[in-house]
Steps between C-alpha positions, in 0.01 A plus 500: 500500500662161437158329503372737235796432274468126552126512435551701181775266384282197576200641315702604197677164483168312531354716225801421281467127569129510414569677173780262406288198588210638301713581198602138473140398423324817382584835357602780736180687417284208617693477825467873560127482431468211743690686774288812471167316462426589137169363373436496125191690389217292356491448124283747311187348348472531123214689337359180350497322837332802661238510224422129538473530878269804488288350222449175692420696816237702312343188349481341845308801632255545211532359150252752354736795551743632238793317659748577224467875549494472880815286502672736257412805709635343820821378339548832320498685831725255687752453216499864388381439141357755255129575558381374162159329508446166335328558164145371476378306202501160339773291349416290196732212420484369145662169423635456150673209342848630438675175404267394220721358223464656153505159327165398651328810360620418147405133523147585619433740210637274220338153513672235292 
């Protein structure tokens, strides 16, 4: 019976010393995690990173496929996104001169 009490006292005092030693350098939570073998979960990948990875993987397999839709479908399932398809069509970009000064228009129309 005395050995059991001594063993318990020894273990509890060693545990207390470990916690006190750990608290001097780290927070108590970090020390507790270390003692119980806590491993942090991996960081979650963002949707944009997943899309880039799947798109590049699709292009590496076959560049003639609709890689945008394939990448979107795979990421939608893994990330739990809404099942909205990518709209099909064309985008027309028109470039206009927005910073054209008004004084040049007047000087061109009225020659001196």
